[in-house]
C-alpha positions as CSV (number, residue, x, y, z in Angstrom):
1,M,12.9,-13.5,-13.1
2,I,16.3,-11.8,-13.5
3,N,17.8,-9.4,-11.0
4,A,20.5,-7.0,-12.2
5,Q,22.5,-4.4,-10.3
6,R,25.0,-1.7,-11.3
7,R,26.5,0.9,-9.1
8,G,23.7,0.5,-6.6
9,A,20.9,0.8,-9.1
10,R,18.7,-2.3,-9.3
11,A,16.5,-3.7,-12.1
12,V,14.2,-6.8,-12.1
13,F,13.1,-8.4,-15.3
14,A,9.8,-10.1,-14.3
15,G,9.2,-12.3,-17.3
16,D,5.8,-14.0,-17.0
17,I,5.1,-13.3,-13.3
18,L,2.9,-10.3,-14.3
19,H,0.7,-10.1,-17.3
20,H,-1.3,-7.0,-16.8
21,P,-0.8,-3.8,-14.8
22,V,-4.0,-4.5,-12.8
23,Q,-2.1,-7.4,-11.2
24,V,0.1,-4.8,-9.4
25,I,-3.0,-3.6,-7.6
26,R,-4.6,-7.1,-7.2
27,P,-1.8,-9.7,-7.1
28,D,-4.1,-12.0,-5.2
29,I,-6.4,-12.6,-8.2
30,P,-5.5,-15.7,-10.3
31,F,-4.9,-15.1,-14.0
32,F,-6.1,-17.6,-16.6
33,V,-2.6,-18.6,-17.6
34,D,-1.5,-19.4,-14.0
35,E,-0.7,-23.1,-13.9
36,D,-0.8,-23.0,-10.1
37,P,-3.0,-20.1,-9.2
38,A,-2.3,-20.0,-5.4
39,A,1.5,-20.2,-6.0
40,A,1.3,-17.6,-8.8
41,C,-0.4,-15.1,-6.4
42,V,2.2,-15.6,-3.7
43,T,5.0,-15.2,-6.3
44,R,3.5,-11.9,-7.6
45,R,3.1,-10.5,-4.1
46,N,6.7,-11.5,-3.2
47,L,8.0,-9.9,-6.5
48,L,6.1,-6.7,-5.9
49,A,7.4,-6.5,-2.2
50,Q,11.0,-7.1,-3.3
51,C,10.8,-4.4,-6.0
52,A,9.2,-1.9,-3.6
53,D,11.7,-2.6,-0.8
54,L,14.7,-2.4,-3.1
55,D,13.4,0.6,-5.1
56,A,14.2,-1.5,-8.2
57,V,13.0,-0.6,-11.7
58,M,10.8,-3.5,-12.8
59,F,10.5,-4.6,-16.5
60,P,7.4,-6.8,-16.9
61,A,7.4,-8.6,-20.2
62,H,3.7,-8.1,-20.9
63,F,3.0,-4.5,-19.9
64,P,2.5,-1.8,-22.6
65,E,5.6,0.1,-23.7
66,P,7.4,1.7,-22.1
67,A,7.0,-1.1,-19.5
68,G,9.6,-0.2,-17.0
69,G,8.5,1.3,-13.7
70,R,8.8,1.4,-10.0
71,V,6.6,-0.5,-7.5
72,R,5.4,1.6,-4.6
73,R,3.9,0.2,-1.4
74,G,1.0,2.2,0.1
75,S,-1.7,1.8,2.7
76,Q,-4.0,0.2,0.1
77,G,-1.3,-2.2,-1.3
78,F,1.0,-1.7,-4.3
79,S,1.0,0.8,-7.1
80,Y,3.1,1.2,-10.3
81,Q,4.8,4.3,-11.6
82,F,6.0,3.9,-15.2
83,V,9.3,5.5,-15.9
């Protein structure tokens, strides 16, 4: 993961932390490529919380183009708004 900031705007390049948009909604479900499924779920949840709290634009490496978006926190968990 790489964090970038310029003039108050923030971006997070998520690398392999997320592989599919459904993981935003269900970060607690292990994915077949997770080497340590429990740790991967915690890492995904922490990344999503950080992006939501900072209003950062996230760039997941494996989402369909255009991949960039903002994570929002709601009563049911997280959601993703592509930008």
